[in-house]
GUTORLO-855047 format. One record per atom (N, C-alpha, C, O): atom name; z, y, x; residue number from 0; residue in three letters. Coordinates in steps of 0.1 Angstrom, whole numbers, m for minus. Layout:
N
site, up, north, east, pos, code
CA, Z, Y, X, NUM, ALA
...
REM end
This chain:
199
site, up, north, east, pos, code
N, 0, m12, 8, 0, MET
CA, 0, 0, 0, 0, MET
C, 0, 12, 9, 0, MET
O, 8, 13, 18, 0, MET
N, m9, 22, 6, 1, SER
CA, m10, 34, 13, 1, SER
C, m2, 45, 7, 1, SER
O, 1, 45, m5, 1, SER
N, 1, 55, 14, 2, GLN
CA, 8, 67, 9, 2, GLN
C, 0, 79, 12, 2, GLN
O, m8, 80, 22, 2, GLN
N, 1, 89, 3, 3, ILE
CA, m7, 101, 4, 3, ILE
C, 3, 113, 1, 3, ILE
O, 11, 112, m8, 3, ILE
N, 1, 124, 8, 4, ILE
CA, 9, 136, 6, 4, ILE
C, 0, 146, 0, 4, ILE
O, m11, 149, 6, 4, ILE
N, 4, 152, m11, 5, LEU
CA, m4, 164, m16, 5, LEU
C, 4, 176, m12, 5, LEU
O, 16, 178, m15, 5, LEU
N, m3, 185, m5, 6, PHE
CA, 4, 196, 1, 6, PHE
C, m3, 209, m3, 6, PHE
O, m16, 210, m3, 6, PHE
N, 4, 219, m7, 7, ASN
CA, m1, 232, m11, 7, ASN
C, m1, 241, 2, 7, ASN
O, 9, 247, 6, 7, ASN
N, m13, 241, 9, 8, LYS
CA, m13, 248, 22, 8, LYS
C, m13, 263, 19, 8, LYS
O, m22, 268, 12, 8, LYS
N, m4, 270, 25, 9, PRO
CA, m4, 285, 23, 9, PRO
C, m15, 291, 31, 9, PRO
O, m21, 286, 40, 9, PRO
N, m18, 303, 27, 10, TYR
CA, m27, 312, 35, 10, TYR
C, m22, 314, 49, 10, TYR
O, m10, 315, 51, 10, TYR
N, m31, 313, 59, 11, GLY
CA, m27, 316, 73, 11, GLY
C, m21, 304, 80, 11, GLY
O, m13, 306, 90, 11, GLY
N, m23, 292, 75, 12, VAL
CA, m18, 280, 81, 12, VAL
C, m30, 271, 85, 12, VAL
O, m39, 269, 77, 12, VAL
N, m30, 266, 97, 13, LEU
CA, m41, 257, 102, 13, LEU
C, m39, 243, 96, 13, LEU
O, m28, 238, 94, 13, LEU
N, m50, 236, 93, 14, SER
CA, m50, 223, 88, 14, SER
C, m49, 213, 99, 14, SER
O, m57, 203, 99, 14, SER
N, m41, 215, 108, 15, GLN
CA, m38, 206, 120, 15, GLN
C, m24, 208, 124, 15, GLN
O, m17, 217, 119, 15, GLN
N, m20, 199, 133, 16, PHE
CA, m5, 198, 137, 16, PHE
C, m2, 206, 150, 16, PHE
O, 10, 208, 153, 16, PHE
N, m12, 210, 157, 17, THR
CA, m9, 218, 170, 17, THR
C, m19, 230, 171, 17, THR
O, m30, 230, 165, 17, THR
N, m14, 240, 178, 18, ASP
CA, m23, 252, 180, 18, ASP
C, m18, 258, 193, 18, ASP
O, m7, 262, 194, 18, ASP
N, m27, 260, 203, 19, SER
CA, m24, 266, 215, 19, SER
C, m21, 281, 214, 19, SER
O, m15, 286, 223, 19, SER
N, m25, 287, 203, 20, SER
CA, m22, 301, 201, 20, SER
C, m9, 304, 194, 20, SER
O, m6, 316, 192, 20, SER
N, m2, 294, 190, 21, GLY
CA, 10, 296, 183, 21, GLY
C, 10, 300, 169, 21, GLY
O, 20, 304, 163, 21, GLY
N, m2, 297, 162, 22, ARG
CA, m3, 300, 148, 22, ARG
C, 4, 289, 140, 22, ARG
O, 6, 278, 145, 22, ARG
N, 8, 292, 127, 23, PRO
CA, 14, 282, 119, 23, PRO
C, 5, 270, 117, 23, PRO
O, m7, 272, 115, 23, PRO
N, 11, 258, 117, 24, THR
CA, 3, 246, 115, 24, THR
C, 10, 237, 105, 24, THR
O, 21, 240, 100, 24, THR
N, 4, 225, 103, 25, LEU
CA, 10, 216, 94, 25, LEU
C, 24, 211, 99, 25, LEU
O, 32, 207, 91, 25, LEU
N, 26, 211, 112, 26, ALA
CA, 39, 207, 118, 26, ALA
C, 50, 215, 113, 26, ALA
O, 62, 211, 113, 26, ALA
N, 48, 227, 108, 27, ASP
CA, 58, 236, 103, 27, ASP
C, 63, 231, 89, 27, ASP
O, 73, 236, 84, 27, ASP
N, 55, 223, 82, 28, PHE
CA, 58, 219, 69, 28, PHE
C, 59, 203, 67, 28, PHE
O, 68, 199, 59, 28, PHE
N, 51, 196, 74, 29, ILE
CA, 50, 181, 72, 29, ILE
C, 58, 175, 84, 29, ILE
O, 54, 176, 95, 29, ILE
N, 69, 168, 80, 30, HIS
CA, 78, 163, 90, 30, HIS
C, 78, 147, 90, 30, HIS
O, 86, 141, 98, 30, HIS
N, 70, 141, 82, 31, ARG
CA, 69, 127, 82, 31, ARG
C, 59, 122, 92, 31, ARG
O, 48, 128, 93, 31, ARG
N, 63, 112, 100, 32, LYS
CA, 55, 108, 111, 32, LYS
C, 43, 99, 106, 32, LYS
O, 45, 92, 96, 32, LYS
N, 32, 99, 113, 33, GLY
CA, 21, 90, 110, 33, GLY
C, 12, 95, 99, 33, GLY
O, 3, 87, 95, 33, GLY
N, 13, 107, 94, 34, PHE
CA, 4, 113, 84, 34, PHE
C, m6, 122, 91, 34, PHE
O, m3, 130, 99, 34, PHE
N, m18, 121, 86, 35, TYR
CA, m29, 130, 91, 35, TYR
C, m37, 135, 80, 35, TYR
O, m39, 129, 70, 35, TYR
N, m42, 147, 82, 36, ALA
CA, m50, 154, 72, 36, ALA
C, m63, 147, 69, 36, ALA
O, m70, 142, 78, 36, ALA
N, m66, 145, 56, 37, ALA
CA, m79, 139, 52, 37, ALA
C, m88, 150, 47, 37, ALA
O, m88, 154, 36, 37, ALA
N, m95, 155, 57, 38, GLY
CA, m103, 167, 54, 38, GLY
C, m96, 180, 60, 38, GLY
O, m86, 179, 67, 38, GLY
N, m101, 191, 56, 39, ARG
CA, m95, 204, 61, 39, ARG
C, m96, 214, 50, 39, ARG
O, m103, 213, 40, 39, ARG
N, m89, 225, 53, 40, LEU
CA, m90, 237, 44, 40, LEU
C, m88, 249, 54, 40, LEU
O, m80, 249, 62, 40, LEU
N, m97, 259, 52, 41, ASP
CA, m98, 270, 62, 41, ASP
C, m85, 277, 63, 41, ASP
O, m77, 277, 54, 41, ASP
N, m83, 283, 74, 42, PHE
CA, m71, 291, 78, 42, PHE
C, m68, 302, 67, 42, PHE
O, m57, 304, 63, 42, PHE
N, m79, 308, 62, 43, ASP
CA, m77, 319, 52, 43, ASP
C, m79, 314, 38, 43, ASP
O, m81, 322, 29, 43, ASP
N, m78, 301, 35, 44, SER
CA, m79, 295, 22, 44, SER
C, m65, 289, 19, 44, SER
O, m57, 286, 27, 44, SER
N, m63, 287, 6, 45, GLU
CA, m50, 281, 1, 45, GLU
C, m52, 269, m8, 45, GLU
O, m64, 266, m12, 45, GLU
N, m42, 262, m10, 46, GLY
CA, m42, 251, m20, 46, GLY
C, m42, 237, m15, 46, GLY
O, m36, 235, m4, 46, GLY
N, m48, 228, m22, 47, LEU
CA, m46, 214, m21, 47, LEU
C, m52, 209, m8, 47, LEU
O, m63, 210, m5, 47, LEU
N, m43, 202, 1, 48, LEU
CA, m47, 195, 12, 48, LEU
C, m41, 181, 11, 48, LEU
O, m29, 180, 8, 48, LEU
N, m49, 171, 14, 49, LEU
CA, m43, 157, 13, 49, LEU
C, m41, 152, 27, 49, LEU
O, m49, 154, 37, 49, LEU
N, m30, 145, 29, 50, LEU
CA, m26, 138, 41, 50, LEU
C, m23, 124, 38, 50, LEU
O, m17, 121, 28, 50, LEU
N, m26, 114, 47, 51, THR
CA, m23, 100, 45, 51, THR
C, m19, 93, 57, 51, THR
O, m23, 98, 68, 51, THR
N, m13, 82, 56, 52, ASP
CA, m9, 74, 67, 52, ASP
C, m18, 62, 69, 52, ASP
O, m16, 53, 77, 52, ASP
N, m29, 62, 62, 53, ASP
CA, m39, 51, 62, 53, ASP
C, m52, 56, 67, 53, ASP
O, m59, 65, 61, 53, ASP
N, m57, 51, 79, 54, GLY
CA, m69, 56, 85, 54, GLY
C, m81, 54, 76, 54, GLY
O, m90, 62, 76, 54, GLY
N, m82, 42, 70, 55, ALA
CA, m93, 39, 61, 55, ALA
C, m94, 48, 49, 55, ALA
O, m105, 53, 46, 55, ALA
N, m82, 51, 43, 56, LEU
CA, m82, 60, 32, 56, LEU
C, m86, 74, 36, 56, LEU
O, m93, 81, 29, 56, LEU
N, m81, 78, 48, 57, GLN
CA, m84, 91, 53, 57, GLN
C, m100, 93, 54, 57, GLN
O, m105, 103, 51, 57, GLN
N, m106, 82, 59, 58, HIS
CA, m121, 83, 61, 58, HIS
C, m127, 83, 47, 58, HIS
O, m137, 91, 45, 58, HIS
N, m122, 75, 37, 59, GLN
CA, m128, 75, 24, 59, GLN
C, m128, 89, 17, 59, GLN
O, m137, 93, 11, 59, GLN
N, m117, 96, 19, 60, ILE
CA, m115, 109, 13, 60, ILE
C, m123, 120, 20, 60, ILE
O, m129, 128, 13, 60, ILE
N, m124, 119, 33, 61, SER
CA, m130, 130, 40, 61, SER
C, m145, 129, 43, 61, SER
O, m151, 139, 46, 61, SER
N, m150, 117, 43, 62, HIS
CA, m164, 115, 47, 62, HIS
C, m173, 121, 37, 62, HIS
O, m172, 118, 25, 62, HIS
N, m183, 128, 42, 63, PRO
CA, m193, 135, 32, 63, PRO
C, m200, 125, 23, 63, PRO
O, m204, 129, 12, 63, PRO
N, m202, 112, 28, 64, ARG
CA, m209, 103, 19, 64, ARG
C, m202, 100, 6, 64, ARG
O, m208, 96, m4, 64, ARG
N, m189, 101, 6, 65, GLN
CA, m181, 98, m6, 65, GLN
C, m183, 109, m17, 65, GLN
O, m182, 106, m29, 65, GLN
N, m187, 121, m13, 66, LYS
CA, m190, 132, m22, 66, LYS
C, m179, 133, m33, 66, LYS
O, m182, 135, m44, 66, LYS
N, m166, 133, m28, 67, LEU
CA, m155, 136, m37, 67, LEU
C, m156, 150, m42, 67, LEU
O, m157, 159, m34, 67, LEU
N, m156, 153, m55, 68, PRO
CA, m157, 167, m60, 68, PRO
C, m144, 174, m56, 68, PRO
O, m133, 169, m56, 68, PRO
N, m146, 187, m52, 69, LYS
CA, m135, 195, m49, 69, LYS
C, m136, 208, m57, 69, LYS
O, m146, 214, m58, 69, LYS
N, m125, 211, m64, 70, THR
CA, m125, 222, m73, 70, THR
C, m117, 234, m68, 70, THR
O, m106, 232, m62, 70, THR
N, m122, 246, m69, 71, TYR
CA, m116, 258, m64, 71, TYR
C, m115, 269, m75, 71, TYR
O, m124, 270, m83, 71, TYR
N, m104, 277, m74, 72, TRP
CA, m103, 289, m81, 72, TRP
C, m107, 300, m71, 72, TRP
O, m101, 301, m61, 72, TRP
N, m116, 308, m75, 73, VAL
CA, m122, 318, m65, 73, VAL
C, m121, 332, m71, 73, VAL
O, m127, 335, m82, 73, VAL
N, m114, 341, m64, 74, GLN
CA, m114, 355, m68, 74, GLN
C, m125, 362, m60, 74, GLN
O, m126, 361, m48, 74, GLN
N, m134, 369, m67, 75, VAL
CA, m146, 375, m61, 75, VAL
C, m145, 390, m63, 75, VAL
O, m139, 395, m73, 75, VAL
N, m152, 397, m55, 76, GLU
CA, m154, 412, m57, 76, GLU
C, m165, 414, m67, 76, GLU
O, m176, 409, m65, 76, GLU
N, m162, 422, m77, 77, GLY
CA, m172, 424, m88, 77, GLY
C, m170, 415, m100, 77, GLY
O, m162, 405, m99, 77, GLY
N, m176, 419, m111, 78, GLU
CA, m175, 411, m123, 78, GLU
C, m186, 400, m123, 78, GLU
O, m197, 403, m125, 78, GLU
N, m182, 388, m120, 79, ILE
CA, m192, 377, m120, 79, ILE
C, m199, 376, m133, 79, ILE
O, m193, 376, m144, 79, ILE
N, m212, 374, m132, 80, ASP
CA, m220, 374, m145, 80, ASP
C, m227, 360, m146, 80, ASP
O, m227, 352, m137, 80, ASP
N, m233, 358, m158, 81, ASN
CA, m239, 345, m161, 81, ASN
C, m251, 342, m152, 81, ASN
O, m254, 331, m149, 81, ASN
N, m258, 352, m147, 82, ALA
CA, m269, 350, m138, 82, ALA
C, m264, 344, m125, 82, ALA
O, m270, 335, m120, 82, ALA
N, m254, 349, m120, 83, ALA
CA, m248, 344, m107, 83, ALA
C, m243, 330, m109, 83, ALA
O, m245, 321, m101, 83, ALA
N, m236, 328, m120, 84, LEU
CA, m231, 314, m123, 84, LEU
C, m242, 304, m125, 84, LEU
O, m241, 293, m120, 84, LEU
N, m253, 309, m130, 85, GLY
CA, m265, 300, m132, 85, GLY
C, m271, 296, m118, 85, GLY
O, m274, 285, m116, 85, GLY
N, m271, 306, m109, 86, GLU
CA, m276, 303, m95, 86, GLU
C, m267, 292, m89, 86, GLU
O, m272, 283, m82, 86, GLU
N, m254, 294, m90, 87, LEU
CA, m245, 284, m84, 87, LEU
C, m247, 270, m90, 87, LEU
O, m246, 260, m83, 87, LEU
N, m249, 270, m103, 88, ARG
CA, m251, 257, m110, 88, ARG
C, m264, 250, m105, 88, ARG
O, m265, 238, m105, 88, ARG
N, m274, 258, m102, 89, ARG
CA, m287, 252, m98, 89, ARG
C, m288, 249, m83, 89, ARG
O, m296, 240, m79, 89, ARG
N, m279, 255, m75, 90, GLY
CA, m279, 254, m60, 90, GLY
C, m283, 267, m54, 90, GLY
O, m292, 274, m59, 90, GLY
N, m277, 270, m43, 91, VAL
CA, m279, 283, m36, 91, VAL
C, m285, 280, m22, 91, VAL
O, m281, 271, m15, 91, VAL
N, m295, 288, m19, 92, LYS
CA, m301, 287, m6, 92, LYS
C, m293, 294, 5, 92, LYS
O, m291, 306, 4, 92, LYS
N, m288, 286, 14, 93, LEU
CA, m280, 291, 25, 93, LEU
C, m288, 289, 38, 93, LEU
O, m299, 283, 38, 93, LEU
N, m283, 294, 49, 94, LYS
CA, m291, 293, 62, 94, LYS
C, m292, 279, 66, 94, LYS
O, m302, 275, 73, 94, LYS
N, m283, 270, 62, 95, ASP
CA, m284, 256, 65, 95, ASP
C, m290, 247, 54, 95, ASP
O, m288, 235, 53, 95, ASP
N, m297, 254, 45, 96, GLY
CA, m304, 247, 34, 96, GLY
C, m298, 249, 20, 96, GLY
O, m289, 256, 19, 96, GLY
N, m305, 243, 10, 97, LEU
CA, m301, 245, m4, 97, LEU
C, m289, 237, m6, 97, LEU
O, m288, 225, m3, 97, LEU
N, m279, 242, m13, 98, THR
CA, m267, 235, m17, 98, THR
C, m270, 226, m29, 98, THR
O, m280, 229, m37, 98, THR
N, m262, 216, m31, 99, ALA
CA, m263, 208, m43, 99, ALA
C, m259, 216, m55, 99, ALA
O, m250, 225, m53, 99, ALA
N, m263, 213, m67, 100, PRO
CA, m258, 220, m79, 100, PRO
C, m243, 219, m80, 100, PRO
O, m237, 208, m77, 100, PRO
N, m237, 230, m83, 101, ALA
CA, m222, 230, m85, 101, ALA
C, m219, 232, m99, 101, ALA
O, m227, 236, m108, 101, ALA
N, m206, 229, m103, 102, LYS
CA, m201, 233, m116, 102, LYS
C, m194, 246, m114, 102, LYS
O, m186, 248, m106, 102, LYS
N, m198, 256, m123, 103, ALA
CA, m193, 269, m121, 103, ALA
C, m191, 275, m135, 103, ALA
O, m199, 274, m144, 103, ALA
N, m179, 281, m137, 104, ARG
CA, m176, 288, m150, 104, ARG
C, m167, 300, m147, 104, ARG
O, m159, 300, m138, 104, ARG
N, m168, 310, m156, 105, HIS
CA, m159, 321, m155, 105, HIS
C, m145, 317, m158, 105, HIS
O, m143, 308, m166, 105, HIS
N, m135, 323, m151, 106, LEU
CA, m121, 319, m153, 106, LEU
C, m113, 331, m155, 106, LEU
O, m114, 341, m148, 106, LEU
N, m105, 331, m166, 107, ARG
CA, m96, 342, m168, 107, ARG
C, m86, 342, m156, 107, ARG
O, m82, 331, m151, 107, ARG
N, m81, 354, m152, 108, GLU
CA, m72, 354, m140, 108, GLU
C, m61, 345, m142, 108, GLU
O, m53, 346, m151, 108, GLU
N, m60, 335, m133, 109, PRO
CA, m49, 325, m134, 109, PRO
C, m35, 331, m129, 109, PRO
O, m35, 340, m121, 109, PRO
N, m25, 326, m135, 110, ALA
CA, m11, 330, m132, 110, ALA
C, m7, 322, m119, 110, ALA
O, 1, 313, m120, 110, ALA
N, m12, 326, m108, 111, VAL
CA, m8, 319, m95, 111, VAL
C, 1, 328, m87, 111, VAL
O, 4, 340, m90, 111, VAL
N, 7, 322, m77, 112, TRP
CA, 16, 329, m68, 112, TRP
C, 10, 341, m61, 112, TRP
O, m2, 340, m59, 112, TRP
N, 17, 351, m58, 113, PRO
CA, 11, 362, m50, 113, PRO
C, 8, 358, m36, 113, PRO
O, 16, 350, m30, 113, PRO
N, m3, 362, m31, 114, ARG
CA, m7, 358, m17, 114, ARG
C, 0, 367, m7, 114, ARG
O, 2, 379, m10, 114, ARG
N, 4, 361, 4, 115, VAL
CA, 10, 369, 15, 115, VAL
C, 1, 367, 27, 115, VAL
O, 0, 356, 32, 115, VAL
N, m5, 378, 32, 116, PRO
CA, m5, 391, 27, 116, PRO
C, m14, 393, 15, 116, PRO
O, m22, 384, 12, 116, PRO
N, m12, 403, 7, 117, PRO
CA, m20, 405, m5, 117, PRO
C, m35, 407, m2, 117, PRO
O, m39, 411, 9, 117, PRO
N, m43, 403, m12, 118, VAL
CA, m57, 405, m11, 118, VAL
C, m60, 420, m11, 118, VAL
O, m54, 428, m19, 118, VAL
N, m68, 425, m2, 119, ARG
CA, m72, 439, m1, 119, ARG
C, m83, 442, m11, 119, ARG
O, m94, 437, m10, 119, ARG
N, m80, 449, m21, 120, GLU
CA, m89, 452, m32, 120, GLU
C, m93, 467, m31, 120, GLU
O, m85, 476, m27, 120, GLU
N, m105, 470, m35, 121, ARG
CA, m109, 484, m36, 121, ARG
C, m108, 489, m50, 121, ARG
O, m113, 483, m60, 121, ARG
N, m101, 500, m52, 122, LYS
CA, m98, 505, m65, 122, LYS
C, m111, 508, m74, 122, LYS
O, m110, 506, m86, 122, LYS
N, m121, 512, m68, 123, ALA
CA, m134, 515, m75, 123, ALA
C, m142, 503, m79, 123, ALA
O, m151, 503, m87, 123, ALA
N, m138, 491, m73, 124, ILE
CA, m146, 479, m76, 124, ILE
C, m137, 468, m82, 124, ILE
O, m127, 464, m77, 124, ILE
N, m141, 464, m94, 125, PRO
CA, m132, 453, m101, 125, PRO
C, m134, 440, m94, 125, PRO
O, m143, 438, m86, 125, PRO
N, m125, 431, m98, 126, THR
CA, m126, 417, m93, 126, THR
C, m126, 408, m105, 126, THR
O, m122, 411, m116, 126, THR
N, m130, 395, m102, 127, SER
CA, m130, 385, m113, 127, SER
C, m128, 372, m107, 127, SER
O, m128, 370, m94, 127, SER
N, m126, 361, m115, 128, TRP
CA, m123, 348, m110, 128, TRP
C, m134, 338, m116, 128, TRP
O, m139, 340, m127, 128, TRP
N, m137, 328, m108, 129, LEU
CA, m144, 317, m113, 129, LEU
C, m139, 304, m109, 129, LEU
O, m131, 303, m99, 129, LEU
N, m142, 293, m116, 130, GLU
CA, m138, 279, m111, 130, GLU
C, m151, 273, m107, 130, GLU
O, m161, 272, m114, 130, GLU
N, m151, 268, m94, 131, LEU
CA, m162, 262, m88, 131, LEU
C, m159, 248, m83, 131, LEU
O, m149, 246, m76, 131, LEU
N, m168, 238, m87, 132, THR
CA, m166, 225, m82, 132, THR
C, m178, 220, m74, 132, THR
O, m189, 221, m79, 132, THR
N, m176, 216, m62, 133, ILE
CA, m187, 212, m53, 133, ILE
C, m184, 198, m48, 133, ILE
O, m172, 193, m48, 133, ILE
N, m194, 191, m43, 134, SER
CA, m192, 178, m38, 134, SER
C, m198, 177, m23, 134, SER
O, m201, 166, m19, 134, SER
N, m199, 188, m17, 135, GLU
CA, m204, 188, m3, 135, GLU
C, m192, 194, 6, 135, GLU
O, m182, 198, 0, 135, GLU
N, m194, 194, 19, 136, GLY
CA, m183, 198, 27, 136, GLY
C, m189, 207, 39, 136, GLY
O, m184, 206, 50, 136, GLY
N, m198, 216, 36, 137, ARG
CA, m203, 225, 46, 137, ARG
C, m193, 235, 50, 137, ARG
O, m183, 238, 43, 137, ARG
N, m194, 240, 62, 138, ASN
CA, m185, 250, 68, 138, ASN
C, m184, 262, 59, 138, ASN
O, m195, 269, 56, 138, ASN
N, m173, 266, 54, 139, ARG
CA, m170, 278, 46, 139, ARG
C, m180, 279, 34, 139, ARG
O, m186, 290, 31, 139, ARG
N, m183, 268, 28, 140, GLN
CA, m194, 267, 19, 140, GLN
C, m191, 276, 6, 140, GLN
O, m201, 283, 2, 140, GLN
N, m180, 275, 1, 141, VAL
CA, m177, 283, m12, 141, VAL
C, m179, 298, m9, 141, VAL
O, m185, 305, m17, 141, VAL
N, m173, 303, 2, 142, ARG
CA, m175, 317, 5, 142, ARG
C, m189, 321, 7, 142, ARG
O, m194, 332, 3, 142, ARG
N, m197, 312, 14, 143, ARG
CA, m211, 316, 16, 143, ARG
C, m219, 315, 3, 143, ARG
O, m228, 323, 1, 143, ARG
N, m215, 306, m6, 144, MET
CA, m222, 305, m19, 144, MET
C, m220, 318, m27, 144, MET
O, m230, 323, m33, 144, MET
N, m208, 322, m29, 145, THR
CA, m205, 333, m37, 145, THR
C, m211, 346, m31, 145, THR
O, m216, 355, m38, 145, THR
N, m211, 347, m18, 146, ALA
CA, m217, 359, m11, 146, ALA
C, m232, 359, m14, 146, ALA
O, m238, 369, m16, 146, ALA
N, m238, 347, m13, 147, ALA
CA, m253, 346, m15, 147, ALA
C, m257, 350, m29, 147, ALA
O, m269, 355, m31, 147, ALA
N, m249, 349, m39, 148, VAL
CA, m252, 354, m53, 148, VAL
C, m247, 367, m56, 148, VAL
O, m247, 372, m67, 148, VAL
N, m242, 374, m45, 149, GLY
CA, m238, 388, m47, 149, GLY
C, m223, 391, m50, 149, GLY
O, m220, 402, m54, 149, GLY
N, m215, 381, m49, 150, PHE
CA, m201, 383, m52, 150, PHE
C, m192, 377, m41, 150, PHE
O, m188, 365, m41, 150, PHE
N, m188, 385, m31, 151, PRO
CA, m181, 380, m19, 151, PRO
C, m167, 375, m24, 151, PRO
O, m160, 381, m33, 151, PRO
N, m163, 365, m17, 152, THR
CA, m150, 359, m20, 152, THR
C, m138, 367, m14, 152, THR
O, m139, 371, m3, 152, THR
N, m128, 370, m23, 153, LEU
CA, m116, 376, m18, 153, LEU
C, m104, 367, m16, 153, LEU
O, m96, 368, m7, 153, LEU
N, m104, 357, m25, 154, ARG
CA, m93, 347, m24, 154, ARG
C, m98, 334, m29, 154, ARG
O, m106, 333, m38, 154, ARG
N, m94, 323, m22, 155, LEU
CA, m99, 309, m24, 155, LEU
C, m87, 300, m25, 155, LEU
O, m80, 298, m15, 155, LEU
N, m86, 293, m36, 156, ILE
CA, m75, 283, m38, 156, ILE
C, m81, 270, m43, 156, ILE
O, m88, 269, m53, 156, ILE
N, m79, 259, m35, 157, ARG
CA, m84, 246, m39, 157, ARG
C, m73, 240, m48, 157, ARG
O, m62, 239, m45, 157, ARG
N, m78, 235, m60, 158, THR
CA, m69, 230, m70, 158, THR
C, m70, 215, m72, 158, THR
O, m61, 209, m78, 158, THR
N, m81, 209, m68, 159, ALA
CA, m83, 194, m70, 159, ALA
C, m92, 189, m60, 159, ALA
O, m102, 195, m55, 159, ALA
N, m90, 176, m56, 160, ILE
CA, m99, 168, m48, 160, ILE
C, m100, 154, m55, 160, ILE
O, m90, 147, m55, 160, ILE
N, m111, 151, m60, 161, GLY
CA, m113, 139, m68, 161, GLY
C, m103, 140, m80, 161, GLY
O, m103, 150, m87, 161, GLY
N, m95, 129, m81, 162, ASN
CA, m85, 129, m92, 162, ASN
C, m71, 135, m88, 162, ASN
O, m62, 136, m97, 162, ASN
N, m70, 139, m76, 163, TRP
CA, m57, 145, m71, 163, TRP
C, m57, 160, m74, 163, TRP
O, m67, 167, m71, 163, TRP
N, m47, 164, m81, 164, GLN
CA, m46, 178, m85, 164, GLN
C, m34, 185, m79, 164, GLN
O, m23, 179, m76, 164, GLN
N, m35, 198, m77, 165, LEU
CA, m24, 206, m71, 165, LEU
C, m12, 206, m80, 165, LEU
O, 0, 206, m75, 165, LEU
N, m14, 206, m93, 166, GLY
CA, m2, 206, m102, 166, GLY
C, 6, 218, m100, 166, GLY
O, 1, 229, m98, 166, GLY
N, 19, 217, m101, 167, GLY
CA, 28, 229, m100, 167, GLY
C, 33, 231, m86, 167, GLY
O, 43, 239, m84, 167, GLY
N, 27, 226, m76, 168, LEU
CA, 32, 228, m62, 168, LEU
C, 30, 243, m58, 168, LEU
O, 20, 248, m60, 168, LEU
N, 41, 248, m53, 169, ARG
CA, 40, 262, m48, 169, ARG
C, 36, 261, m33, 169, ARG
O, 37, 251, m27, 169, ARG
N, 32, 273, m27, 170, PRO
CA, 28, 273, m13, 170, PRO
C, 39, 267, m4, 170, PRO
O, 51, 270, m5, 170, PRO
N, 35, 257, 4, 171, GLY
CA, 44, 251, 14, 171, GLY
C, 51, 238, 8, 171, GLY
O, 57, 231, 15, 171, GLY
N, 49, 236, m5, 172, GLU
CA, 56, 224, m11, 172, GLU
C, 46, 212, m11, 172, GLU
O, 34, 214, m9, 172, GLU
N, 52, 200, m12, 173, GLN
CA, 45, 188, m11, 173, GLN
C, 51, 178, m20, 173, GLN
O, 62, 178, m24, 173, GLN
N, 42, 167, m23, 174, ARG
CA, 48, 156, m30, 174, ARG
C, 40, 144, m25, 174, ARG
O, 28, 144, m21, 174, ARG
N, 47, 132, m25, 175, ALA
CA, 41, 120, m20, 175, ALA
C, 37, 111, m32, 175, ALA
O, 45, 110, m42, 175, ALA
N, 26, 103, m30, 176, GLU
CA, 22, 94, m40, 176, GLU
C, 18, 81, m33, 176, GLU
O, 14, 81, m21, 176, GLU
N, 19, 70, m40, 177, GLU
CA, 14, 57, m35, 177, GLU
C, 0, 55, m40, 177, GLU
O, m3, 58, m52, 177, GLU
N, m9, 49, m32, 178, VAL
CA, m23, 47, m35, 178, VAL
C, m25, 32, m35, 178, VAL
O, m23, 25, m25, 178, VAL
N, m31, 27, m46, 179, PHE
CA, m33, 13, m48, 179, PHE
C, m48, 9, m46, 179, PHE
O, m52, m2, m44, 179, PHE
N, m57, 19, m47, 180, ALA
CA, m71, 17, m47, 180, ALA
C, m78, 29, m41, 180, ALA
O, m72, 39, m38, 180, ALA
N, m91, 27, m38, 181, ALA
CA, m99, 37, m32, 181, ALA
C, m100, 49, m42, 181, ALA
O, m99, 47, m54, 181, ALA
N, m102, 61, m37, 182, PRO
CA, m102, 73, m45, 182, PRO
C, m114, 72, m55, 182, PRO
O, m125, 69, m50, 182, PRO
N, m112, 76, m67, 183, ALA
CA, m123, 76, m77, 183, ALA
C, m131, 89, m76, 183, ALA
O, m126, 99, m71, 183, ALA
N, m144, 88, m80, 184, ARG
CA, m152, 99, m81, 184, ARG
C, m154, 102, m96, 184, ARG
O, m164, 97, m102, 184, ARG
N, m146, 111, m102, 185, PRO
CA, m147, 113, m116, 185, PRO
C, m161, 120, m120, 185, PRO
O, m166, 128, m112, 185, PRO
N, m166, 117, m131, 186, ALA
CA, m179, 122, m135, 186, ALA
C, m178, 137, m137, 186, ALA
O, m187, 145, m135, 186, ALA
N, m166, 142, m142, 187, SER
CA, m164, 156, m144, 187, SER
C, m150, 159, m143, 187, SER
O, m141, 152, m147, 187, SER
N, m147, 171, m137, 188, VAL
CA, m133, 176, m137, 188, VAL
C, m132, 189, m146, 188, VAL
O, m122, 196, m145, 188, VAL
N, m143, 191, m153, 189, ARG
CA, m143, 204, m160, 189, ARG
C, m132, 205, m171, 189, ARG
O, m127, 216, m174, 189, ARG
N, m129, 193, m177, 190, GLY
CA, m119, 194, m188, 190, GLY
C, m105, 193, m183, 190, GLY
O, m96, 192, m192, 190, GLY
N, m102, 194, m170, 191, GLN
CA, m88, 193, m166, 191, GLN
C, m80, 205, m171, 191, GLN
O, m85, 216, m171, 191, GLN
N, m68, 202, m176, 192, ARG
CA, m60, 213, m181, 192, ARG
C, m55, 222, m169, 192, ARG
O, m50, 217, m159, 192, ARG
N, m57, 235, m171, 193, ARG
CA, m52, 244, m160, 193, ARG
C, m37, 246, m161, 193, ARG
O, m32, 247, m172, 193, ARG
N, m31, 246, m150, 194, ARG
CA, m16, 247, m149, 194, ARG
C, m13, 262, m145, 194, ARG
O, m21, 269, m139, 194, ARG
N, m1, 266, m149, 195, ARG
CA, 4, 279, m145, 195, ARG
C, 15, 278, m135, 195, ARG
O, 23, 269, m136, 195, ARG
N, 15, 287, m126, 196, TRP
CA, 25, 287, m116, 196, TRP
C, 35, 298, m118, 196, TRP
O, 30, 309, m123, 196, TRP
N, 48, 296, m116, 197, PRO
CA, 57, 308, m117, 197, PRO
C, 54, 318, m107, 197, PRO
O, 51, 314, m95, 197, PRO
N, 54, 330, m110, 198, ARG
CA, 52, 341, m101, 198, ARG
C, 64, 343, m92, 198, ARG
O, 64, 352, m83, 198, ARG
REM end
């Protein structure tokens, strides 16, 4: 039986256990031995990161061939419109090629924890939120996709990987689960109930 840790990675924490520059790492939060990150989440992104003590499971979760869907809540600069959402759903042309079609929908501002440091917003320019689900793992893909359709990302929170969901975990919190089978690839995560976090 394998074990997996669901961790809400805070902004400004590396998805690794060591850093020669002294930046915050997983070692500041994860104290159980033998667990390794299954995939990664950028330094300036927040939310769900999975860690496991099973090398085969780590490979299954993180390998691009598995195409596990990953869902993000994305705050963007400007009022996201249907034209931009349609582009995201069809696939966006980036420098490294056309992305696969994504699931994208407008999202009312979620009641999530305040980010530290706060997002820098311009008073004259509104912001909006969308929920985006992708099944690829290109470098900084979500940020590049929203920028390509004219809405730069201000804040990025991953809420789900496959069937694993962030739930009510606050930044820096974790929970452990036992895994009996390989991770499933759900046909859709669009109907998942959104959770609210205490501010």
